[in-house]
N, C-alpha and C positions, 0 to 999 in steps of 0.2 A: 503494500499501500503506499504510494509516494506521499511526502508530504502536505502537500497541496489538497490532496484527495482525503487524506486523513483532520487535516482542519476543517474543511468543510464537513466531514463526517461528525467531527465534534461539535460543530457548531449547530448542526441539525440535533444533536442529542441534548445540549444544552437546552435549546429553544422546548424541545418536549418537556423535560426537566431541568429547572434551572439551578435547584438548590441539590445538593447530595446525588449529582448527575452520576448512574451507574458506569463503571468503567465500561462493561461488555457492551452497552449501548450505540455505541460508537461501531462496533462490530456489526450489528444489527442493522443499523444505517448503512455501513458500506454495502452490506449482502443485498441487501432490497435496492441499493441506488443502482448497482451494476444489472439487476433485475427490469429495474424499469428503465433503464437505459435501452434495454433491448427493446421494450414493449412500445419506448419513443421510437424508434429506428424503423420498427413494423409499422405504426401509425404513419409514419412520413413516407413511407411506400405507398400508402394508399391513394387510390385516384381520387379526384376531387369530384364531387356531386357532377359537373358539366362535363367532365371527362368520361365517366362512368356515362353518362346519357348520350354523348359521341359516340362512344365502344357501342351500346345496345342498339342506336339508329344504323350502325354500318354493320352490326350483325341481322336487324331488318332488311336492308339494302339487300344484305348477300342472300339473304333467304329467299328473296323475293325476285333476284336474277335468278337464283340456280332453278326455283319451281318456273319460270317464264322459259327458260333454256329448256328444261325437260317435258314442256307442254308444247313447244315446236315441232308438229307434225313430221315435217321431214325428218328431223333429229333423231326423233324415238323410234319413227321406221326404220333408218339406219341403222340406230342400237340395236333394234329387236333382229334385224337380220343379221348383222355380226355376231350379237351375243346369245341369241336364243329366243323361242316366246317367253321364257320363265322371266325373261328380262321385264318384260311390258309389266308384268305383275308385281314386279320388284320395284318399278315406277310410280304406278298407283299407292303402294306402300309407301314409298319413300315422300311424295308428294303432301300426304295425308299427315307425315310426320313434320313434314317440312311448316303444314298451316297450323301444326297444335305449337311448334317450339315459336314461330312468329307473332303467335296469339302471346303466349306466354312473357315472350321478350318485351313485346308492347305494353303489355301489363306490367312488367318490373321498370319499364322506361317512364311508365304515368303513378308508376308507386310514391306514396306519401316520406318516403324517404329523399328521395330526388327531387319531387316535383311538389309545386303547392296549387291550389285549388284550382287554379286560373291554366294550369297543364305548363308552366315555367320552372326553370329549374330555381330551387329551393337556393335564396340569397346566402351569404356568408361564405367562409374560407374553410366551413369544415369538409371533410375528406367524408368519403361512401364509407358509411357504417358497414360494421359486417357481423352479422347475425350472430346473436349469444357472448358478442366480444364487447368489454363496457373500455372509455375512452382511460389512456394510459393516466389522465389526471385522478381519476377514483381511485386507479391504483395506490397512486400517491397519498393522497387521504387515508385509503385503508391502511397502510403503513405505518403513517404518522398516527393515525385515530388506535391503533390496537396497542402501539408503543406508550401512549399516553396513558390509555386504560391499564395496559401492565403495571406502571411505577405510579400511577396516580390512584389508581381504584375507581376510577370514572371517567366514561368518554368525555373527549371536547365538543361542547357546542358546534351546531353547525356554522354558528357567526362568530365562533372563538377568534379573535386576531393574532392568539398565540400560537395557536394550532395551526392557522393559514400561513404565520411566517416560517414554520418548521416547513410545511408543505413546499413553501417556496424556494425554501432553502435547501431542502432535498432535491427539487426538481432541478436546481442550480445543479448539484453535486453530480447530478446524472447525465451531465455535460449537456444538457437540454436547455436551448438559448429562451428567454422568458414568451409568453404569449402575446400580440401585438395587441395592446390595449390595455393588457394588465396593467403595467406599471407599477404603484404603489398599493393599487387597489385592491387588500384583503378580500372586499367582500366577495372576489372572482369564485374565490376556494369554497361558496355556503353550497353550490349547487352540487360538488363534487364531495362536499363533506355529506350531504345528503343521503347521495349516492353510494357513499360508502356504508351505510344502513342497509341497503337492500338486500334481499335473499338471494339475488344473481351474485355476489361476491362473496358469498356465505363460504366459501372452498379458499378464497384466497386471504378472509380473516382467520380462518383456522389453518391455516399454513403460516399467518404471521404469529399468532399463539405458541403454536407449535417450536418456532426456531424461539422466538423470546423464552419461553421454559429450558428450552435446550442451552442458550448462552449462558442464563440466566442459572442453572444447575452448572454448566463446567466451570463458571469463573469462582463459585462457592466452592465447587470440589479444589481449587486450585487455593484455598484459605481467605478468598477478596469478602467473606461475608457478604452482606447487605448489597453493600457497593461493588462487589465485584472484584475488587483490588488489580493492580495492572501486574501482568506478569512477563510482559514482552506477548504473550502469546497470540495469536489471531485464530481464532476456533471458526471456519466457515462450517454450517453444520449443510 
């Protein structure tokens, strides 16, 4: 762990628990900062809503072009002559499949995830959401909230400025640039801390608690007591 990264993780740990900060809390932050960096990178690779709609539009066009080519009588007669009579039946089945696929792609093109009520691309810089996947900001809030609960015995409120500062510092430690428009507006974290309570992220919360317990037990086994005590050992569960 390089010095700059450790200092950043130390800062996050102190923001989570300013007094009697457990030594192992830095290790927890470091572990999840790396995991969060992967999630942020994956999110950045996702296409925007506009890009997704453009790709879907091209797919519809490709399906139309293919169907049109297969419906041309001369081409079908030629293919049937060269490939045999069974090919004609295959073409009929394929054209039905193309019609179904085209219809589903068009439904996706008009889906509320991408379009507003007027059929236009939803405004904003958001990426195309992946089904079942939460934004990395929610994971960031989960990481902070579970550590907060572990050391303070209660979860931070969604409006907690202290928790928002810790989340912002963790985001920076993950080598992520601040989102445009965030600035020092800590209230931007409110919906993410609200999302951190949702059952959709129950598995992530449980994993955070598991690692917190492992780290706490590991440091205590080294004779650190409640504060963890530093032995210069980095334990990555």
